[in-house]
N, C-alpha and C positions, 0 to 999 in steps of 0.2 A: 657620403650621404648618410644621414642619421636614419635609423629604422626604429620606429616606436615599439615598445613591448607588445602592443596590440598586434602590430604587423608581424613581429616575431612569432607570437602565439598562433596567428592565422596561418603563417607559412609552415609552422611546425604541424598544425592540425592537417593542412592539405597534404604535407609530406607523409604524415602517418597514414592518411586514407589511401594515398598512392601505394605505400608499402603494404598495407593490410589487404587492399583490394576493394573494389566497389561492392556495395551491397547488392545482393540478388533481388532485394525487395524494390518494387517500383510503386509509386503513388498515382492514383487516378485523380487526385485533387491538386489544385494550385494553391500553395500556401500563401502566395502574395496577392491573390485576387480578392477584391471586396465582395461581400455577399455571403450567402449560405451555400455550402457545397457538401453533399453527401457522397462518399465514395469508398474506396478500399485501398489498403496496403496489400499488394499482390506479391505473395511469396511462392515461387515455383516449387512444386512438390510432386515428384514422380513416384507413384505407388501402384499397387496392383489394380486398383479400381479406376485409376486415371493416369495414364502414362505421361501425359503432358498437362497435368493438373496444377492448380494453385491453391494455397491457403489464402482466403479472402478475408482480411481483417477489416471490419467496418471502421470508418473514420469520418468525422464531421469537422469542417472548418467554418467558423463564423468570424468574419472580419469586417471592420468598418474603420478605415483610415488609420492614422498613426496612433500608437499607444502600446501598452504592455501586452505581452502574450502569456496566457495561462494554458498549461497542458494538463488536462484532466483525464485520469485513467481509472478504469475498473477492470475486474477480471484478470488482474495480475496472478491471482489464484482462481481457478475455474469454479470453485464451490463456495464463493463468497459473493452474495447476490445483491447486497444493497448498492454497491458501486455500479455494478452492471446495469441494474434497473434504473437507478437515478440518472445515470448518464445517457441511457437510451431515451428516457423521457426528456432530458434537457436538450438532446440533439434534435428532437422533434419540435421543441417549443421555442428555443432561443432564436431571436430575430436579429438581423444585422443592425437595425436601428436602435436596439437596446445596448449595443456594444460600442465601446470606444477602444479600439485595439483589436486583439485577436484571441479567439478561444479555439483550441484544438482538443477534440473529444475522441477518445478511444475507449469505448465501453468494455471491450473484450480484448484486453492486451495479449493474453495468452489464449488466442482463439481456439486452438485445439482442446485445451483444458476446459474452456467454457462449454464447448460442444459436448464434451465427455462428462461434465459435472464433477470434475476431479481437481484436486489441488495442482497436480502436475500434468504435463502433456502426455496423452496416450501414445504419441508418436515416438518420443525419445526419452520419456520420463523426466523431461526437463522441468525444473522448478524455476519459473521466470525470475523470482526474487532471490535466486542464488546463482544467476547466470551472467551477471555483468562483470566486465564490459562487453561480453559477447564475442562472437566470431563470425564474420561474414560468410565463412565456408564451413562452419561447424554444423551441429544439429539444428533442427528447426527452431528450437527455443533460443539457442545462442544467436541465430541469425536475426530473430526479432529483437533480442536485447541489443545487438550491434546496431540495428537501425535506429533504435531509440538513443543509444549512446552517441552516435555520430551525426544524426540528422535531426531528430525531434528535440532532444534536450537542448542543443545549442539554440534552437529557435525560441525557447521560452524564457520568461523572467520568473514565473511562478509555476509550481507543479503541485498537484493534489493527486494522491494515490489512495483510493478508498478500499480499505480492507475490513473484514470481519473475521470471526474465528474459523470459518469453514466447518467441515463436518466433525472436527476433532476437538474444538475449543468453544467455550462460551466465555465472553469477555464483557465486563462492565463497559458500556459505551464511552469512548473517549476519542478525542483528536490528539495527535502527538507530534512532537519535534524531538530533535536529538541535541546533545552537547556537541558543539563544533569548535574548531580552532579559531574561527573568526567571530569575535563577540557580537559584532553588528549583524552579521548574517544569522547567528544563533538567535538573537533577540527578535529579529523579524520572523523567523520560523516559529518561535514560541508564541509570538503575538498572533500569527496566522492560525495556529492550533487553537488558541483561546477563542478567537473570533469565528471559528467554524460553527460553534454554537452548541456543542454537547455540554452536559452538566459537569463533565470532568475533562481536564486536559492533562496530558502526561508528558514528562521528559523521559524518553524511552531508552532503555539500555538493551542493545541487541546482542544475542549470544554469538552471532556470526555476521558481522557488518560488512566485511570486505567486498562481497559480491552482490550486495543488495542494490536494487534500483534506487532506493533512498540515497545510498552513499554515492552512486554515480551522479545523481542530480546535484547533491550538495557539493561534490568535488568540483563541479562546474560553476559554483558560486551562486546557484539559484536559491530562491526561497521555496522550501519544501515542507509540506504538511502531509501526514498520513493519518489513518483512522483505524480503530477497531470498533465495530458496531454490532456487538453480540456475536452470534454464530450458530452452530448446530446444522449448518448446511441449508439454511432457509432464511427468510426475512419475515418481519412482522410489521403491522401498521406503525408501531412505535419506531422501529429502526428505520423504516422507509421515510418517515417524517423527518428524522434526524438527517438522513442523507440528502433528501430533497432540499431541505432548508440549508444544509451545510454547503452544498455546491454553489448556491447563489450567494450565501454569505462570503464564501471564498472569493468569488468574482467581485463582490463589493470591496472586500479587503484589498484586492489587487488593483482597484481603481478602474475596472473594465466595465462594470455596470453600476448604475446608480440605485439608491434606495437605502432605507434604514436597515441596519443589521437586525436580524431576529435571533436573539440570544435566549438561553434557558431562563425560565422564571426564577429558579432557585439560585442562590449564590454559587459561583463557579468553584468547583473543587479542584485544587491544584495537587497533582500527584507526581512522584519522581521515583524512577527505578535507577538507583545509583550503581548497582553492580550485580554480578551473577547470583548473589545470595537471595535475590528476589524470587528466583525460580526454585520451586520445590519439585525435584525430579525423582522418579521411581528407580529403585535398584531391585525391584521385585516384579514379578508378573502375577496377575490375579484379577480380582474384582474390586473396583474402587468404591469406597464409601466416603463421601465428603462430609466433614463435620461442620463446615461453615458454608454460608451462602455468599454470593457476590455482593460486595459492599459492606460486609461485616468487618468491624475493627478487630485486629489481631494483636496479641502481645507475644513477645518472644517466649517460646516454650509451649504456647497453646497448641492443642491438638488441631491439626489441619485435615488429616485424612487417615483412613486405614486402608490397607490392601489385604484382601482375603485370598489365600491360596484355595484353589478349587479342585486340586488333584485328589485330595483326600479330606475327610472330616477330622475334627479334633486338633487341627493345627491353628495356633493362635494367630490372629491378624497382626500385621506389622503396622506400627503407628508412625506417622510422619508429623513432625512438630515444626512450628515456625522458628526460623533462625533470626527473625527481626520483628520489631513492632511495625504496624502499618495497617493496610486494608487489603482484603482479598479482592483482586481486580480481574483475575482470570482463573478458569478451572478447566480441566479436561472434560469434554462432553460425553464420549462413550465411557461406560463403566468398565469395560474390558481394557486392562492396561498391560503394558510390557515394560521390560527394563529399558530405561532411557526416556520414557514418556514424561512430559511435564504434567504434573498433577495439579499444580496451583501456582499462581504468581501473587506475590505480596509486594505492594508498593508503599513508599513513604507518603504520608499526607503532609503537605507543606502548609503550615498555619500562616494566616495573614495573607 
């Protein structure tokens, strides 16, 4: 009897789940049922205030017949508010009759971090975006990552994960995709980033890609788009407008809802981060003085920042200069810096 590669893959996946163990997370929604459902992903968590407690991660499923599935997430980091807010709004507004296919909305992916207003979980200090593929019997963050890895990502065709800079970064708003081994998949991701509708789109180079949610989704062959929508641990009317418009643009791009795409009025800016030299990182601690603003053009050798030692007076500031031509697309938000902090990010501007 011949067994198809798809059957082999399915058998391997089921075998892997059996070996690893079932997730401790259960869902109160039925992913196959038409209509609008609001519920929870329930993760048992025994702690001092609740011996038989659960972490209750809100989830909405909107389904109408056959069609593609989009998985929309915010709160991967708990101090990045555009995605959380836009997806809470979408979950309350989206109607089944608007949809052809399925939309899965998780506004607060790392729910303990969102509750705490922090990048990482207060329970285990887990950074959701450095926790994949996860572990069904690990810490709370690893358990959530595992559920996405083995249960939610396989359901989707398209995934959108909305980020901003959180409390420590301020970033020129962009939607982003990555370089991928599969040119067709890469092209679809880049097109999805362009059609999200920010004035800039980025081909993003990650310093630590192996354990990202992004990588987990892309490795399963899905179309993945992420964003960076300013930062500082808050949102603004301008960044919320980008997020609100962008989530609906993404669903239109995926063919799940109808309507005209709402794109930026100005010509789209194409940016590329080809390697680690885009990151200007501190090897000193002190007070940061930026010499450039977001969106400024940069030439190799230009002054980007100074770091001032504050332990004593009369000490000259240390200057940091650009290692490449390009545009300043991100900067550290707090002025207090330590060794290893990213001070600035410079991306290439792709002409044409």
